[in-house]
LUMZA-813709 format. One record per residue: residue in one letter; x, y, z negated of N, C-alpha, C in turn. Coordinates in steps of 0.1 Angstrom, whole numbers. Layout:
N
[a, [X, Y, Z], [X, Y, Z], [X, Y, Z]]
...
end
This chain:
233
[m, [1575, 1062, -28], [1587, 1055, -21], [1583, 1050, -8]]
[t, [1571, 1051, -4], [1567, 1046, 10], [1573, 1054, 21]]
[e, [1578, 1066, 18], [1584, 1075, 28], [1599, 1072, 28]]
[l, [1604, 1063, 20], [1618, 1060, 20], [1620, 1045, 21]]
[p, [1617, 1040, 33], [1617, 1025, 35], [1631, 1019, 34]]
[n, [1641, 1027, 35], [1655, 1021, 35], [1660, 1019, 21]]
[i, [1653, 1024, 11], [1657, 1023, -3], [1651, 1011, -10]]
[e, [1660, 1004, -17], [1655, 992, -25], [1652, 998, -38]]
[t, [1639, 998, -41], [1634, 1005, -53], [1639, 1000, -66]]
[v, [1643, 987, -67], [1647, 981, -79], [1661, 988, -83]]
[f, [1668, 993, -74], [1681, 999, -77], [1680, 1015, -77]]
[f, [1668, 1020, -75], [1667, 1035, -74], [1663, 1040, -87]]
[n, [1671, 1049, -93], [1668, 1055, -106], [1666, 1070, -104]]
[k, [1656, 1076, -110], [1654, 1090, -111], [1662, 1096, -122]]
[p, [1672, 1105, -120], [1679, 1110, -131], [1670, 1117, -141]]
[n, [1674, 1115, -154], [1665, 1121, -164], [1674, 1126, -176]]
[l, [1669, 1135, -183], [1676, 1142, -194], [1678, 1132, -206]]
[d, [1669, 1123, -207], [1671, 1114, -219], [1684, 1106, -218]]
[q, [1688, 1103, -206], [1701, 1095, -204], [1713, 1104, -207]]
[l, [1711, 1117, -206], [1722, 1127, -209], [1722, 1131, -224]]
[r, [1711, 1129, -231], [1711, 1132, -245], [1715, 1120, -253]]
[v, [1728, 1118, -253], [1733, 1106, -261], [1731, 1108, -276]]
[n, [1729, 1097, -283], [1726, 1098, -297], [1739, 1100, -305]]
[l, [1750, 1095, -299], [1763, 1095, -307], [1773, 1101, -298]]
[l, [1776, 1114, -300], [1787, 1121, -292], [1800, 1116, -297]]
[m, [1810, 1115, -288], [1823, 1111, -292], [1829, 1123, -300]]
[d, [1835, 1120, -312], [1840, 1131, -320], [1855, 1131, -322]]
[h, [1862, 1122, -315], [1876, 1122, -316], [1882, 1133, -308]]
[p, [1895, 1137, -310], [1900, 1148, -302], [1901, 1144, -287]]
[p, [1898, 1153, -278], [1899, 1150, -264], [1913, 1145, -260]]
[r, [1914, 1135, -252], [1927, 1129, -248], [1931, 1134, -234]]
[i, [1941, 1142, -234], [1945, 1149, -221], [1959, 1145, -217]]
[l, [1960, 1140, -205], [1973, 1136, -199], [1978, 1148, -189]]
[l, [1990, 1151, -190], [1996, 1162, -181], [2007, 1156, -172]]
[l, [2006, 1159, -159], [2016, 1155, -150], [2022, 1167, -144]]
[f, [2035, 1167, -141], [2042, 1178, -134], [2050, 1173, -122]]
[g, [2054, 1182, -113], [2058, 1177, -100], [2073, 1181, -96]]
[s, [2082, 1182, -106], [2096, 1186, -102], [2105, 1180, -113]]
[l, [2117, 1176, -108], [2127, 1170, -117], [2138, 1180, -119]]
[r, [2137, 1192, -115], [2148, 1202, -117], [2150, 1204, -132]]
[e, [2163, 1208, -135], [2166, 1209, -149], [2157, 1220, -156]]
[r, [2154, 1231, -148], [2145, 1241, -153], [2133, 1241, -144]]
[s, [2125, 1231, -146], [2113, 1229, -137], [2102, 1238, -142]]
[f, [2097, 1247, -134], [2087, 1256, -138], [2073, 1249, -139]]
[s, [2071, 1239, -130], [2059, 1231, -131], [2058, 1224, -145]]
[r, [2070, 1219, -150], [2071, 1213, -163], [2068, 1223, -174]]
[l, [2075, 1235, -172], [2073, 1245, -183], [2058, 1249, -183]]
[l, [2052, 1250, -172], [2038, 1254, -172], [2029, 1243, -178]]
[a, [2033, 1230, -176], [2025, 1219, -182], [2028, 1220, -197]]
[e, [2040, 1223, -201], [2043, 1223, -216], [2035, 1235, -222]]
[e, [2034, 1246, -215], [2026, 1257, -220], [2011, 1253, -222]]
[a, [2006, 1246, -211], [1993, 1242, -212], [1991, 1232, -224]]
[e, [2001, 1224, -226], [2000, 1214, -237], [1998, 1221, -251]]
[r, [2006, 1232, -252], [2005, 1240, -265], [1991, 1245, -267]]
[i, [1985, 1250, -256], [1971, 1255, -257], [1961, 1244, -260]]
[l, [1963, 1233, -253], [1954, 1221, -256], [1955, 1217, -270]]
[k, [1967, 1216, -276], [1968, 1212, -290], [1962, 1222, -299]]
[a, [1963, 1235, -296], [1957, 1246, -304], [1941, 1244, -303]]
[m, [1936, 1239, -293], [1922, 1236, -291], [1917, 1223, -297]]
[g, [1927, 1216, -303], [1923, 1204, -310], [1924, 1191, -302]]
[c, [1931, 1191, -291], [1933, 1180, -282], [1945, 1171, -286]]
[e, [1944, 1159, -282], [1956, 1150, -283], [1961, 1149, -269]]
[t, [1974, 1151, -268], [1981, 1152, -254], [1992, 1142, -252]]
[r, [1995, 1140, -240], [2007, 1132, -235], [2012, 1139, -222]]
[i, [2025, 1140, -221], [2031, 1145, -209], [2039, 1133, -203]]
[f, [2036, 1130, -190], [2043, 1119, -184], [2055, 1125, -177]]
[n, [2067, 1119, -180], [2079, 1123, -174], [2082, 1114, -162]]
[p, [2081, 1119, -149], [2082, 1111, -137], [2096, 1106, -134]]
[r, [2106, 1111, -141], [2120, 1106, -138], [2121, 1091, -139]]
[g, [2126, 1085, -128], [2127, 1071, -127], [2115, 1064, -121]]
[l, [2105, 1071, -118], [2093, 1065, -111], [2097, 1062, -97]]
[p, [2095, 1049, -93], [2099, 1046, -79], [2089, 1051, -69]]
[q, [2094, 1051, -56], [2084, 1054, -45], [2074, 1043, -44]]
[v, [2062, 1047, -40], [2051, 1038, -39], [2055, 1027, -29]]
[d, [2052, 1014, -33], [2055, 1002, -25], [2070, 999, -24]]
[d, [2078, 1006, -32], [2092, 1003, -32], [2096, 995, -45]]
[a, [2086, 993, -53], [2088, 985, -65], [2075, 979, -69]]
[p, [2075, 968, -77], [2062, 961, -81], [2055, 970, -91]]
[e, [2042, 967, -92], [2033, 974, -102], [2037, 971, -116]]
[t, [2046, 961, -118], [2051, 959, -132], [2063, 967, -136]]
[h, [2067, 976, -127], [2079, 985, -130], [2075, 993, -143]]
[p, [2084, 994, -152], [2081, 1001, -165], [2075, 1015, -164]]
[k, [2080, 1023, -154], [2074, 1036, -153], [2060, 1036, -147]]
[v, [2058, 1026, -138], [2044, 1025, -133], [2034, 1021, -144]]
[v, [2039, 1011, -152], [2030, 1006, -163], [2028, 1018, -173]]
[e, [2038, 1025, -176], [2037, 1037, -185], [2026, 1047, -179]]
[l, [2028, 1050, -167], [2018, 1060, -161], [2004, 1055, -161]]
[r, [2002, 1042, -157], [1988, 1037, -156], [1982, 1035, -170]]
[t, [1991, 1032, -180], [1986, 1031, -194], [1981, 1044, -199]]
[l, [1988, 1055, -196], [1985, 1068, -200], [1972, 1073, -193]]
[v, [1971, 1070, -180], [1959, 1073, -173], [1946, 1067, -179]]
[e, [1947, 1054, -182], [1936, 1047, -188], [1933, 1053, -202]]
[w, [1943, 1057, -209], [1941, 1063, -223], [1934, 1076, -222]]
[s, [1936, 1084, -211], [1932, 1098, -211], [1917, 1099, -208]]
[e, [1912, 1110, -212], [1898, 1114, -208], [1898, 1126, -199]]
[g, [1909, 1132, -197], [1911, 1143, -188], [1925, 1145, -184]]
[m, [1928, 1153, -174], [1942, 1154, -169], [1944, 1169, -165]]
[v, [1957, 1172, -165], [1962, 1185, -159], [1973, 1181, -150]]
[w, [1972, 1186, -137], [1982, 1183, -127], [1988, 1197, -124]]
[s, [2002, 1197, -126], [2009, 1210, -124], [2020, 1207, -114]]
[s, [2019, 1213, -102], [2029, 1211, -91], [2035, 1223, -86]]
[p, [2048, 1223, -82], [2053, 1234, -74], [2047, 1233, -60]]
[e, [2048, 1245, -53], [2045, 1244, -39], [2058, 1244, -31]]
[r, [2060, 1234, -23], [2072, 1232, -15], [2069, 1229, -1]]
[h, [2074, 1237, 8], [2071, 1237, 22], [2056, 1238, 24]]
[g, [2049, 1246, 17], [2035, 1249, 18], [2026, 1237, 13]]
[a, [2031, 1229, 5], [2024, 1217, 0], [2028, 1214, -14]]
[m, [2020, 1204, -20], [2025, 1199, -33], [2038, 1191, -30]]
[t, [2045, 1188, -41], [2057, 1180, -39], [2055, 1166, -37]]
[g, [2065, 1159, -31], [2063, 1145, -29], [2063, 1137, -42]]
[l, [2070, 1143, -52], [2069, 1136, -66], [2055, 1137, -72]]
[m, [2049, 1148, -70], [2035, 1149, -75], [2026, 1139, -68]]
[k, [2027, 1139, -55], [2019, 1129, -47], [2022, 1115, -50]]
[s, [2035, 1112, -53], [2038, 1098, -56], [2032, 1094, -69]]
[q, [2032, 1103, -79], [2025, 1099, -92], [2010, 1096, -90]]
[i, [2004, 1104, -82], [1989, 1102, -79], [1987, 1089, -71]]
[d, [1996, 1087, -62], [1995, 1075, -54], [1997, 1062, -62]]
[w, [2004, 1062, -73], [2006, 1051, -81], [1994, 1048, -90]]
[i, [1985, 1057, -90], [1972, 1055, -98], [1962, 1049, -89]]
[p, [1958, 1037, -92], [1948, 1030, -83], [1934, 1035, -85]]
[l, [1926, 1034, -75], [1911, 1038, -76], [1904, 1028, -85]]
[s, [1909, 1015, -85], [1903, 1005, -94], [1914, 995, -98]]
[i, [1912, 990, -110], [1920, 979, -115], [1910, 968, -120]]
[g, [1908, 959, -111], [1897, 949, -114], [1884, 956, -113]]
[a, [1876, 956, -124], [1863, 963, -125], [1864, 976, -131]]
[v, [1876, 981, -134], [1878, 994, -141], [1883, 1004, -131]]
[r, [1877, 1016, -131], [1881, 1027, -123], [1888, 1037, -132]]
[p, [1901, 1037, -132], [1908, 1044, -143], [1907, 1060, -143]]
[t, [1903, 1065, -131], [1901, 1080, -131], [1887, 1084, -129]]
[q, [1878, 1076, -126], [1864, 1080, -123], [1858, 1086, -135]]
[g, [1852, 1098, -133], [1844, 1105, -143], [1853, 1113, -153]]
[k, [1866, 1112, -151], [1874, 1120, -160], [1876, 1134, -155]]
[t, [1879, 1143, -164], [1880, 1157, -160], [1895, 1160, -155]]
[l, [1896, 1171, -147], [1909, 1174, -141], [1910, 1189, -139]]
[a, [1921, 1195, -144], [1925, 1209, -142], [1937, 1209, -133]]
[l, [1938, 1219, -124], [1948, 1220, -114], [1956, 1233, -116]]
[m, [1969, 1232, -115], [1978, 1244, -117], [1990, 1242, -107]]
[q, [1995, 1254, -102], [2007, 1253, -94], [2016, 1265, -97]]
[v, [2029, 1263, -94], [2038, 1274, -94], [2044, 1277, -81]]
[s, [2047, 1289, -78], [2053, 1293, -65], [2066, 1301, -67]]
[g, [2075, 1300, -58], [2087, 1308, -59], [2085, 1322, -54]]
[g, [2075, 1324, -45], [2072, 1336, -39], [2058, 1341, -43]]
[s, [2052, 1347, -33], [2038, 1353, -35], [2028, 1342, -39]]
[q, [2017, 1346, -44], [2007, 1337, -49], [2001, 1329, -37]]
[s, [2000, 1316, -39], [1994, 1307, -29], [1986, 1296, -36]]
[f, [1977, 1290, -28], [1969, 1279, -34], [1970, 1267, -26]]
[n, [1980, 1265, -18], [1981, 1253, -9], [1982, 1240, -17]]
[a, [1991, 1240, -27], [1992, 1228, -35], [1979, 1225, -43]]
[i, [1973, 1235, -48], [1961, 1233, -56], [1950, 1228, -47]]
[n, [1949, 1233, -35], [1939, 1228, -25], [1941, 1214, -22]]
[q, [1953, 1210, -20], [1956, 1196, -17], [1952, 1187, -29]]
[m, [1956, 1191, -41], [1953, 1184, -53], [1938, 1183, -56]]
[r, [1931, 1193, -52], [1916, 1193, -54], [1910, 1182, -45]]
[i, [1915, 1181, -33], [1911, 1170, -24], [1914, 1156, -31]]
[l, [1925, 1155, -36], [1929, 1142, -42], [1921, 1139, -55]]
[g, [1918, 1150, -63], [1910, 1148, -74], [1896, 1143, -71]]
[r, [1890, 1148, -60], [1877, 1144, -55], [1878, 1129, -51]]
[w, [1889, 1126, -43], [1891, 1113, -38], [1893, 1103, -50]]
[m, [1899, 1107, -61], [1900, 1098, -73], [1888, 1098, -81]]
[r, [1877, 1104, -76], [1864, 1105, -83], [1865, 1111, -97]]
[m, [1872, 1122, -97], [1874, 1130, -110], [1865, 1142, -110]]
[i, [1862, 1147, -122], [1854, 1159, -123], [1864, 1171, -123]]
[t, [1867, 1176, -112], [1877, 1187, -111], [1871, 1200, -114]]
[i, [1875, 1207, -124], [1869, 1219, -129], [1870, 1230, -118]]
[p, [1861, 1240, -118], [1862, 1251, -108], [1874, 1260, -110]]
[n, [1877, 1263, -122], [1888, 1272, -125], [1902, 1266, -121]]
[q, [1912, 1274, -118], [1925, 1269, -115], [1935, 1280, -117]]
[s, [1948, 1276, -118], [1958, 1286, -121], [1970, 1284, -110]]
[s, [1973, 1296, -104], [1984, 1296, -95], [1994, 1307, -99]]
[v, [2006, 1304, -103], [2015, 1313, -109], [2026, 1317, -98]]
[p, [2025, 1329, -93], [2035, 1334, -83], [2048, 1338, -90]]
[k, [2059, 1337, -82], [2072, 1341, -87], [2074, 1336, -101]]
[a, [2073, 1323, -102], [2073, 1317, -115], [2086, 1319, -123]]
[f, [2097, 1322, -116], [2110, 1325, -123], [2109, 1338, -131]]
[l, [2099, 1346, -128], [2098, 1359, -136], [2088, 1357, -148]]
[e, [2081, 1346, -148], [2070, 1344, -158], [2074, 1337, -170]]
[f, [2087, 1332, -171], [2091, 1325, -183], [2104, 1332, -189]]
[d, [2104, 1332, -202], [2116, 1339, -208], [2127, 1330, -210]]
[d, [2138, 1334, -217], [2150, 1326, -219], [2148, 1314, -228]]
[n, [2137, 1314, -235], [2133, 1303, -244], [2123, 1293, -237]]
[n, [2122, 1296, -224], [2113, 1287, -215], [2098, 1288, -220]]
[r, [2094, 1300, -225], [2080, 1302, -229], [2074, 1312, -219]]
[m, [2062, 1310, -216], [2055, 1319, -206], [2053, 1332, -212]]
[k, [2056, 1343, -205], [2054, 1356, -210], [2039, 1360, -210]]
[p, [2036, 1370, -218], [2022, 1375, -218], [2019, 1382, -204]]
[s, [2008, 1379, -198], [2005, 1384, -185], [1991, 1380, -181]]
[a, [1986, 1385, -170], [1973, 1380, -165], [1974, 1366, -161]]
[n, [1986, 1362, -156], [1988, 1348, -152], [1987, 1338, -164]]
[y, [1992, 1343, -175], [1991, 1335, -188], [1977, 1334, -192]]
[d, [1969, 1345, -192], [1955, 1345, -196], [1947, 1335, -187]]
[r, [1951, 1335, -174], [1944, 1325, -165], [1946, 1311, -169]]
[v, [1958, 1308, -174], [1961, 1294, -178], [1953, 1291, -190]]
[v, [1951, 1300, -200], [1943, 1298, -211], [1928, 1296, -207]]
[d, [1924, 1303, -197], [1910, 1302, -192], [1908, 1287, -186]]
[v, [1918, 1283, -179], [1917, 1270, -172], [1917, 1259, -183]]
[i, [1925, 1260, -193], [1926, 1249, -203], [1913, 1250, -211]]
[e, [1908, 1261, -214], [1895, 1263, -222], [1884, 1256, -214]]
[e, [1883, 1258, -201], [1873, 1252, -193], [1874, 1237, -192]]
[l, [1887, 1233, -191], [1889, 1218, -191], [1884, 1211, -204]]
[v, [1887, 1217, -215], [1883, 1211, -228], [1868, 1211, -229]]
[k, [1861, 1222, -225], [1847, 1223, -225], [1840, 1212, -216]]
[f, [1846, 1211, -204], [1840, 1201, -195], [1843, 1187, -200]]
[t, [1854, 1185, -206], [1857, 1171, -212], [1847, 1168, -223]]
[l, [1845, 1177, -232], [1836, 1175, -243], [1822, 1173, -238]]
[l, [1818, 1180, -228], [1805, 1179, -222], [1802, 1166, -215]]
[t, [1812, 1160, -208], [1809, 1149, -200], [1814, 1136, -204]]
[r, [1824, 1135, -213], [1830, 1122, -216], [1821, 1112, -222]]
[s, [1811, 1117, -230], [1801, 1107, -237], [1791, 1102, -227]]
[v, [1790, 1109, -216], [1780, 1104, -206], [1786, 1101, -192]]
[s, [1799, 1099, -193], [1807, 1097, -180], [1802, 1084, -173]]
[t, [1799, 1074, -180], [1794, 1061, -174], [1781, 1064, -167]]
[y, [1772, 1071, -173], [1759, 1074, -166], [1761, 1084, -154]]
[l, [1770, 1094, -156], [1772, 1103, -145], [1777, 1096, -132]]
[t, [1785, 1086, -134], [1792, 1079, -123], [1785, 1066, -119]]
[n, [1773, 1064, -124], [1765, 1052, -120], [1758, 1055, -107]]
[r, [1761, 1047, -97], [1756, 1050, -83], [1747, 1039, -78]]
[y, [1737, 1044, -70], [1727, 1035, -64], [1734, 1025, -55]]
[s, [1744, 1029, -47], [1750, 1020, -37], [1758, 1009, -44]]
[e, [1764, 1013, -56], [1772, 1003, -63], [1763, 993, -71]]
[r, [1752, 998, -76], [1742, 989, -82], [1737, 979, -72]]
[k, [1734, 984, -60], [1729, 975, -50], [1740, 965, -46]]
[e, [1752, 970, -44], [1763, 961, -39], [1766, 951, -50]]
[s, [1766, 955, -63], [1769, 945, -73], [1759, 934, -74]]
[a, [1746, 937, -72], [1735, 927, -72], [1737, 918, -60]]
[e, [1740, 923, -49], [1742, 915, -37], [1754, 905, -39]]
[e, [1765, 910, -45], [1776, 901, -47], [1773, 891, -57]]
[f, [1765, 894, -67], [1761, 885, -77], [1753, 874, -71]]
[l, [1743, 877, -63], [1735, 867, -56], [1743, 858, -47]]
[k, [1753, 864, -40], [1761, 856, -32], [1769, 846, -39]]
[r, [1774, 850, -51], [1781, 840, -59], [1772, 829, -65]]
[v, [1760, 833, -69], [1750, 824, -75], [1746, 813, -64]]
[n, [1744, 818, -52], [1739, 810, -41], [1750, 801, -34]]
[q, [1762, 802, -38], [1773, 795, -32], [1771, 780, -35]]
end
């Protein structure tokens, strides 16, 4: 450590496999929250989320879909608004999430962004999204695009989530669902299955060690400094 004079050794930990070999793995069904980004009567982002939910349930997960109808604009209502409380409660309950947005004007929808903006980085000492897994999907009215997904991937990183590598972009979504609002067999459907399978695997792999994975040198140091400041007051 003599070559690293800026590091305070008391807070410096060398990562080790023992910390990742937890003795008691969580054995309850993975808890997955799904968000969608359109309030249209036949919302393809909602239909895609519902299709993803069916696959999640078949893989043994417990799921919730948040309906954003009635969710106010950020800062236009207090945090005690019922829809805000509902969303935040579901986020805290979840161990992983699926975000499904349409692409509108080359971007995710405002409704999708508003839901994410209502989720705080921290509530007191709790970080409601940190270390949780995230899968991203989008639907397009035209040719395949990844604009909404790319934006959501940035947000997932900002929310300190484990955003899985695989992703699903469904072009010409109006052709991909039948009259019963079920997704038709296709390579696009197979990709959705791939994404959900990967999400479940990452969730099972990381949820038991999430606290360790997100334990940071800078925060350990900052917490100690804040503690000493309080003690010395």
